[in-house]
C-alpha positions in Angstrom: 28.5 -6.8 14.0 25.3 -5.3 13.5 22.6 -7.8 13.2 19.6 -7.6 10.8 16.0 -8.5 12.2 12.7 -8.2 10.2 10.4 -6.7 13.0 7.4 -7.6 11.0 7.2 -11.1 9.3 3.9 -9.8 7.8 5.7 -7.2 5.9 6.5 -7.1 2.1 10.2 -7.5 1.2 9.8 -4.2 -0.4 8.9 -2.1 2.6 11.2 0.7 3.6 12.3 1.0 7.2 13.9 3.8 8.8 17.2 3.4 9.4 18.2 4.4 12.9 21.6 3.8 12.8 24.0 6.4 13.3 27.4 4.6 12.2 29.1 4.0 8.9 28.3 0.2 9.7 24.4 1.2 9.7 24.8 3.1 6.4 26.4 0.4 4.8 24.0 -2.0 5.7 21.2 0.1 4.7 22.6 0.2 1.2 22.9 -3.5 1.0 19.5 -3.5 2.0 18.1 -1.4 -1.0 20.4 -3.1 -3.3 18.5 -6.3 -2.1 14.9 -5.0 -2.2 16.0 -3.8 -5.9 16.9 -7.3 -6.8 13.6 -8.8 -5.1 12.2 -6.5 -7.0 13.4 -7.5 -10.7 12.4 -11.1 -9.6 9.7 -12.7 -11.2 8.2 -14.9 -8.3 8.7 -11.7 -5.6 8.4 -8.6 -7.6 5.5 -9.7 -9.6 3.0 -8.8 -7.1 4.7 -5.3 -6.4 4.7 -4.6 -9.9 1.1 -5.3 -10.8 0.0 -3.1 -8.0 2.3 -0.4 -9.3 1.0 -1.2 -13.0 -2.7 -0.6 -11.9 -1.7 2.9 -9.7 0.3 4.2 -12.3 -3.3 3.4 -14.8 -5.4 5.2 -12.2 -3.1 8.2 -11.9 -2.7 8.7 -15.8 -7.0 8.3 -16.2 -7.3 11.1 -13.2 -4.3 13.6 -13.9 -6.8 16.0 -15.1 -9.9 17.7 -13.2 -13.1 16.6 -14.2 -11.7 13.3 -15.2 -15.1 11.9 -14.2 -17.2 14.6 -15.6 -18.6 15.4 -12.4 -15.7 17.9 -11.4 -13.8 15.2 -9.6 -10.4 16.3 -8.4 -7.2 15.5 -9.9 -5.5 12.9 -8.3 -3.4 14.3 -5.4 0.2 14.0 -5.8 0.9 13.1 -2.0 -1.6 10.8 -2.0 -0.4 8.6 -4.8 3.3 8.7 -3.2 1.9 7.7 0.2 -0.1 4.7 -2.0 3.2 3.7 -3.5 4.7 3.6 0.0 1.4 1.8 1.2 1.6 -0.9 -1.4 5.4 -1.7 -0.7 3.9 -2.5 3.1 1.6 -5.3 1.7 2.7 -8.6 2.1 3.0 -11.0 -0.8 -0.1 -13.3 0.7 -2.7 -10.8 0.2 -4.3 -10.2 -2.7 -3.6 -7.4 -5.8 -6.0 -4.8 -4.9 -7.7 -2.9 -7.2 -7.0 0.8 -7.5 -9.1 3.6 -7.8 -8.9 7.6 -7.5 -11.8 8.8 -5.5 -13.4 12.1 -6.3 -11.5 14.0 -4.0 -8.1 13.1 -5.5 -7.4 10.1 -3.3 -6.0 7.2 -3.9 -8.2 3.9 -2.6 -7.2 0.3 -2.6 -10.1 -2.4 -3.1 -10.6 -5.8 -2.1 -13.6 -7.2 -3.4 -15.2 -10.7 -3.3 -18.6 -9.9 -4.0 -21.2 -7.2 -2.8 -21.1 -8.1 0.8 -17.2 -9.0 0.8 -15.5 -5.9 0.1 -13.0 -3.8 2.0 -11.2 -0.5 1.2 -8.6 1.7 2.3 -8.2 5.3 1.1 -4.4 6.7 1.3 -4.5 10.4 2.2 -1.9 12.7 1.5 -1.1 13.4 5.0 -0.9 9.7 5.8 -3.9 8.6 7.3 -5.8 5.7 6.1 -9.5 5.6 5.8 -10.9 2.1 5.9 -14.5 0.5 5.4 -15.3 -3.0 5.0 -18.6 -5.3 4.3 -18.3 -8.6 5.7 -22.0 -10.1 5.5 -24.1 -8.1 7.8 -20.8 -7.0 9.9 -19.0 -3.8 9.2 -15.7 -2.3 10.0 -14.4 1.1 9.7 -11.6 3.6 10.8 -8.8 5.3 10.6 -4.9 4.6 11.1 -1.6 6.2 9.9 0.6 5.1 7.7 4.2 4.0 9.4 7.0 1.5 8.9 4.5 -1.2 9.2 1.4 -2.2 7.8 -1.4 -1.8 10.8 -2.7 -5.0 11.9 -6.5 -4.1 11.7 -5.9 -3.1 7.9 -4.5 -6.7 7.3 -6.7 -8.6 9.3 -10.0 -6.7 7.3 -8.0 -7.8 4.0 -7.8 -11.4 4.9 -11.8 -11.4 6.0 -13.0 -10.5 2.8 -11.2 -14.0 1.6 -12.2 -15.9 4.9 
């Protein structure tokens, strides 16, 4: 018997995890998990958060598909950054408010949580998997880089929640 464990209770149900198993049972279990994730995505209660984020990303992608989309020589959206952004969005727990999604002038996808001019946090998702973040929380600032993996880095999640504290 192969146990199925969630390594991070803060993770979204739609997060993809690498299958480290090498048996037929591991492959069969992975198929069941993917089927279950697809069913959750169709649920209004569970899937709406993910679909709302994906819809915003799709709209931002369409608006920035061509070069000079902002009238100031902005680069078109970086396709690899867009794919990484989808991966990032699947890691966001449902307890996190839906972010605004923007395309930076260098073509990277940026997620932003904004409550006011002094309560804002953003994460730029780069094509190489680097997550550059910056936040303003009153007089306090936070910034740095992390890398996209199977789980959302805790520093990002903590700062997202700081916006709404």
